[in-house]
Chimera marker file (.cmm) of the C-alpha trace (Angstrom):
<marker_set name="trace">
<marker id="1" x="-0.544" y="-10.247" z="4.572" r="1" g="1" b="0" radius="0.5"/>
<marker id="2" x="-0.685" y="-10.050" z="0.821" r="1" g="1" b="0" radius="0.5"/>
<marker id="3" x="-1.514" y="-6.586" z="-0.537" r="1" g="1" b="0" radius="0.5"/>
<marker id="4" x="-4.109" y="-8.110" z="-2.843" r="1" g="1" b="0" radius="0.5"/>
<marker id="5" x="-6.026" y="-9.522" z="0.113" r="1" g="1" b="0" radius="0.5"/>
<marker id="6" x="-5.750" y="-6.256" z="1.996" r="1" g="1" b="0" radius="0.5"/>
<marker id="7" x="-7.503" y="-4.401" z="-0.824" r="1" g="1" b="0" radius="0.5"/>
<marker id="8" x="-9.993" y="-7.171" z="-1.683" r="1" g="1" b="0" radius="0.5"/>
<marker id="9" x="-12.897" y="-5.610" z="0.235" r="1" g="1" b="0" radius="0.5"/>
<marker id="10" x="-12.247" y="-2.267" z="-1.444" r="1" g="1" b="0" radius="0.5"/>
<marker id="11" x="-12.140" y="-3.867" z="-4.900" r="1" g="1" b="0" radius="0.5"/>
<marker id="12" x="-15.240" y="-5.971" z="-4.297" r="1" g="1" b="0" radius="0.5"/>
<marker id="13" x="-17.134" y="-2.936" z="-3.028" r="1" g="1" b="0" radius="0.5"/>
<marker id="14" x="-16.200" y="-0.942" z="-6.112" r="1" g="1" b="0" radius="0.5"/>
<marker id="15" x="-17.370" y="-3.776" z="-8.361" r="1" g="1" b="0" radius="0.5"/>
<marker id="16" x="-20.702" y="-3.812" z="-6.495" r="1" g="1" b="0" radius="0.5"/>
<marker id="17" x="-20.924" y="-0.004" z="-6.844" r="1" g="1" b="0" radius="0.5"/>
<marker id="18" x="-20.867" y="0.283" z="-3.033" r="1" g="1" b="0" radius="0.5"/>
<marker id="19" x="-18.781" y="3.430" z="-2.803" r="1" g="1" b="0" radius="0.5"/>
<marker id="20" x="-19.515" y="3.956" z="0.899" r="1" g="1" b="0" radius="0.5"/>
<marker id="21" x="-17.984" y="0.628" z="1.928" r="1" g="1" b="0" radius="0.5"/>
<marker id="22" x="-15.111" y="1.052" z="-0.545" r="1" g="1" b="0" radius="0.5"/>
<marker id="23" x="-14.290" y="4.480" z="0.872" r="1" g="1" b="0" radius="0.5"/>
<marker id="24" x="-14.555" y="3.344" z="4.504" r="1" g="1" b="0" radius="0.5"/>
<marker id="25" x="-12.326" y="0.306" z="3.922" r="1" g="1" b="0" radius="0.5"/>
<marker id="26" x="-9.800" y="2.388" z="1.974" r="1" g="1" b="0" radius="0.5"/>
<marker id="27" x="-9.612" y="4.886" z="4.835" r="1" g="1" b="0" radius="0.5"/>
<marker id="28" x="-9.029" y="2.085" z="7.353" r="1" g="1" b="0" radius="0.5"/>
<marker id="29" x="-6.193" y="0.648" z="5.252" r="1" g="1" b="0" radius="0.5"/>
<marker id="30" x="-4.568" y="4.031" z="4.750" r="1" g="1" b="0" radius="0.5"/>
<marker id="31" x="-4.858" y="4.911" z="8.450" r="1" g="1" b="0" radius="0.5"/>
<marker id="32" x="-3.149" y="1.624" z="9.324" r="1" g="1" b="0" radius="0.5"/>
<marker id="33" x="-0.389" y="2.311" z="6.775" r="1" g="1" b="0" radius="0.5"/>
<marker id="34" x="0.190" y="5.759" z="8.289" r="1" g="1" b="0" radius="0.5"/>
<marker id="35" x="0.298" y="4.268" z="11.810" r="1" g="1" b="0" radius="0.5"/>
<marker id="36" x="2.862" y="1.664" z="10.728" r="1" g="1" b="0" radius="0.5"/>
<marker id="37" x="4.942" y="4.381" z="9.062" r="1" g="1" b="0" radius="0.5"/>
<marker id="38" x="4.961" y="6.453" z="12.262" r="1" g="1" b="0" radius="0.5"/>
<marker id="39" x="6.013" y="3.387" z="14.267" r="1" g="1" b="0" radius="0.5"/>
<marker id="40" x="8.884" y="2.656" z="11.855" r="1" g="1" b="0" radius="0.5"/>
<marker id="41" x="10.071" y="6.264" z="12.029" r="1" g="1" b="0" radius="0.5"/>
<marker id="42" x="9.946" y="6.220" z="15.831" r="1" g="1" b="0" radius="0.5"/>
<marker id="43" x="12.120" y="3.076" z="15.814" r="1" g="1" b="0" radius="0.5"/>
<marker id="44" x="14.383" y="4.563" z="13.105" r="1" g="1" b="0" radius="0.5"/>
<marker id="45" x="13.576" y="1.595" z="10.859" r="1" g="1" b="0" radius="0.5"/>
<marker id="46" x="13.937" y="2.036" z="7.117" r="1" g="1" b="0" radius="0.5"/>
<marker id="47" x="11.056" y="0.847" z="4.943" r="1" g="1" b="0" radius="0.5"/>
<marker id="48" x="12.137" y="-1.407" z="2.093" r="1" g="1" b="0" radius="0.5"/>
<marker id="49" x="9.602" y="-2.443" z="-0.535" r="1" g="1" b="0" radius="0.5"/>
<marker id="50" x="9.641" y="-6.091" z="-1.572" r="1" g="1" b="0" radius="0.5"/>
<marker id="51" x="8.651" y="-5.695" z="-5.208" r="1" g="1" b="0" radius="0.5"/>
<marker id="52" x="10.075" y="-2.298" z="-6.192" r="1" g="1" b="0" radius="0.5"/>
<marker id="53" x="13.464" y="-0.618" z="-6.230" r="1" g="1" b="0" radius="0.5"/>
<marker id="54" x="14.693" y="2.898" z="-6.962" r="1" g="1" b="0" radius="0.5"/>
<marker id="55" x="15.854" y="3.705" z="-10.467" r="1" g="1" b="0" radius="0.5"/>
<marker id="56" x="19.369" y="5.094" z="-10.086" r="1" g="1" b="0" radius="0.5"/>
<marker id="57" x="18.885" y="7.623" z="-12.889" r="1" g="1" b="0" radius="0.5"/>
<marker id="58" x="15.360" y="8.928" z="-12.340" r="1" g="1" b="0" radius="0.5"/>
<marker id="59" x="14.975" y="8.152" z="-8.629" r="1" g="1" b="0" radius="0.5"/>
<marker id="60" x="11.527" y="6.713" z="-9.375" r="1" g="1" b="0" radius="0.5"/>
<marker id="61" x="10.222" y="3.340" z="-8.292" r="1" g="1" b="0" radius="0.5"/>
<marker id="62" x="10.619" y="0.425" z="-10.734" r="1" g="1" b="0" radius="0.5"/>
<marker id="63" x="9.121" y="-3.073" z="-10.490" r="1" g="1" b="0" radius="0.5"/>
<marker id="64" x="12.008" y="-5.440" z="-9.660" r="1" g="1" b="0" radius="0.5"/>
<marker id="65" x="10.864" y="-8.211" z="-11.985" r="1" g="1" b="0" radius="0.5"/>
<marker id="66" x="10.069" y="-6.109" z="-15.053" r="1" g="1" b="0" radius="0.5"/>
<marker id="67" x="11.629" y="-7.497" z="-18.193" r="1" g="1" b="0" radius="0.5"/>
<link id1="1" id2="2" r="1" g="1" b="0" radius="0.2"/>
<link id1="2" id2="3" r="1" g="1" b="0" radius="0.2"/>
<link id1="3" id2="4" r="1" g="1" b="0" radius="0.2"/>
<link id1="4" id2="5" r="1" g="1" b="0" radius="0.2"/>
<link id1="5" id2="6" r="1" g="1" b="0" radius="0.2"/>
<link id1="6" id2="7" r="1" g="1" b="0" radius="0.2"/>
<link id1="7" id2="8" r="1" g="1" b="0" radius="0.2"/>
<link id1="8" id2="9" r="1" g="1" b="0" radius="0.2"/>
<link id1="9" id2="10" r="1" g="1" b="0" radius="0.2"/>
<link id1="10" id2="11" r="1" g="1" b="0" radius="0.2"/>
<link id1="11" id2="12" r="1" g="1" b="0" radius="0.2"/>
<link id1="12" id2="13" r="1" g="1" b="0" radius="0.2"/>
<link id1="13" id2="14" r="1" g="1" b="0" radius="0.2"/>
<link id1="14" id2="15" r="1" g="1" b="0" radius="0.2"/>
<link id1="15" id2="16" r="1" g="1" b="0" radius="0.2"/>
<link id1="16" id2="17" r="1" g="1" b="0" radius="0.2"/>
<link id1="17" id2="18" r="1" g="1" b="0" radius="0.2"/>
<link id1="18" id2="19" r="1" g="1" b="0" radius="0.2"/>
<link id1="19" id2="20" r="1" g="1" b="0" radius="0.2"/>
<link id1="20" id2="21" r="1" g="1" b="0" radius="0.2"/>
<link id1="21" id2="22" r="1" g="1" b="0" radius="0.2"/>
<link id1="22" id2="23" r="1" g="1" b="0" radius="0.2"/>
<link id1="23" id2="24" r="1" g="1" b="0" radius="0.2"/>
<link id1="24" id2="25" r="1" g="1" b="0" radius="0.2"/>
<link id1="25" id2="26" r="1" g="1" b="0" radius="0.2"/>
<link id1="26" id2="27" r="1" g="1" b="0" radius="0.2"/>
<link id1="27" id2="28" r="1" g="1" b="0" radius="0.2"/>
<link id1="28" id2="29" r="1" g="1" b="0" radius="0.2"/>
<link id1="29" id2="30" r="1" g="1" b="0" radius="0.2"/>
<link id1="30" id2="31" r="1" g="1" b="0" radius="0.2"/>
<link id1="31" id2="32" r="1" g="1" b="0" radius="0.2"/>
<link id1="32" id2="33" r="1" g="1" b="0" radius="0.2"/>
<link id1="33" id2="34" r="1" g="1" b="0" radius="0.2"/>
<link id1="34" id2="35" r="1" g="1" b="0" radius="0.2"/>
<link id1="35" id2="36" r="1" g="1" b="0" radius="0.2"/>
<link id1="36" id2="37" r="1" g="1" b="0" radius="0.2"/>
<link id1="37" id2="38" r="1" g="1" b="0" radius="0.2"/>
<link id1="38" id2="39" r="1" g="1" b="0" radius="0.2"/>
<link id1="39" id2="40" r="1" g="1" b="0" radius="0.2"/>
<link id1="40" id2="41" r="1" g="1" b="0" radius="0.2"/>
<link id1="41" id2="42" r="1" g="1" b="0" radius="0.2"/>
<link id1="42" id2="43" r="1" g="1" b="0" radius="0.2"/>
<link id1="43" id2="44" r="1" g="1" b="0" radius="0.2"/>
<link id1="44" id2="45" r="1" g="1" b="0" radius="0.2"/>
<link id1="45" id2="46" r="1" g="1" b="0" radius="0.2"/>
<link id1="46" id2="47" r="1" g="1" b="0" radius="0.2"/>
<link id1="47" id2="48" r="1" g="1" b="0" radius="0.2"/>
<link id1="48" id2="49" r="1" g="1" b="0" radius="0.2"/>
<link id1="49" id2="50" r="1" g="1" b="0" radius="0.2"/>
<link id1="50" id2="51" r="1" g="1" b="0" radius="0.2"/>
<link id1="51" id2="52" r="1" g="1" b="0" radius="0.2"/>
<link id1="52" id2="53" r="1" g="1" b="0" radius="0.2"/>
<link id1="53" id2="54" r="1" g="1" b="0" radius="0.2"/>
<link id1="54" id2="55" r="1" g="1" b="0" radius="0.2"/>
<link id1="55" id2="56" r="1" g="1" b="0" radius="0.2"/>
<link id1="56" id2="57" r="1" g="1" b="0" radius="0.2"/>
<link id1="57" id2="58" r="1" g="1" b="0" radius="0.2"/>
<link id1="58" id2="59" r="1" g="1" b="0" radius="0.2"/>
<link id1="59" id2="60" r="1" g="1" b="0" radius="0.2"/>
<link id1="60" id2="61" r="1" g="1" b="0" radius="0.2"/>
<link id1="61" id2="62" r="1" g="1" b="0" radius="0.2"/>
<link id1="62" id2="63" r="1" g="1" b="0" radius="0.2"/>
<link id1="63" id2="64" r="1" g="1" b="0" radius="0.2"/>
<link id1="64" id2="65" r="1" g="1" b="0" radius="0.2"/>
<link id1="65" id2="66" r="1" g="1" b="0" radius="0.2"/>
<link id1="66" id2="67" r="1" g="1" b="0" radius="0.2"/>
</marker_set>
């Protein structure tokens, strides 16, 4: 699923000043991300981001399609 859609409820809640819903939805998303990370580690699978890559000099993440 697209990351934008995943965070849509959080964003909409923030725009409506509904911090309770925004916080609850954010926690659900983060809990799911942590669960998926644990599952990948248990299977010895490496996570590879689709839109970012490591900068060889700084080691930081850089957007792949930056000009």
